VOLUMFI-815023 format. One record per residue (C-alpha): residue in one letter; x, y, z; residue number from 1. Coordinates in steps of 0.25 Angstrom, whole numbers, plus 2048, in hexadecimal, padded with zeros to 3 digits. Example, Ala and Ser with C-alpha at 12.3 -4.5 7.8 and 13.67 -1.06 7.14 Angstrom:
BEGIN
aa xx yy zz i
A 831 7EE 81F 1
S 837 7FC 81D 2
//
This chain:
BEGIN
aa xx yy zz i
M 527 E62 259 1
I 533 E5C 25F 2
L 538 E62 250 3
A 533 E6F 254 4
I 539 E71 262 5
L 546 E6D 25E 6
L 547 E77 253 7
M 542 E81 25D 8
R 54E E7D 267 9
L 557 E7D 25B 10
F 554 E8A 259 11
E 553 E90 265 12
V 562 E8B 267 13
V 566 E91 25A 14
F 55F E9E 25E 15
F 565 E9F 26A 16
V 573 E9B 263 17
G 571 EA6 259 18
I 56E EB0 264 19
A 57B EAC 26D 20
G 584 EAD 260 21
S 57E EBB 25D 22
A 583 EC1 26C 23
V 58F EBC 269 24
V 591 EC4 25B 25
V 58B ED0 264 26
A 595 ED0 26E 27
L 59F ECE 265 28
S 59B ED9 25A 29
F 59B EE1 269 30
I 5A9 EDE 26D 31
E 5AE EE0 25F 32
D 5A7 EF0 25F 33
L 5AC EF2 26C 34
H 5BC EEF 267 35
E 5B9 EF9 25D 36
L 5B4 F02 264 37
F 5BF F03 26E 38
G 5CA EFC 267 39
D 5D3 EF2 26C 40
//
């Protein structure tokens, strides 16, 4: 029972870290696209 709870917490952390990482990648891609569109 305790093992299941620990695994659940671990997966929650991994899930939110993955979402945060994806958000960073999207933001960087958006900035790069703006540079491509409007030049330097």
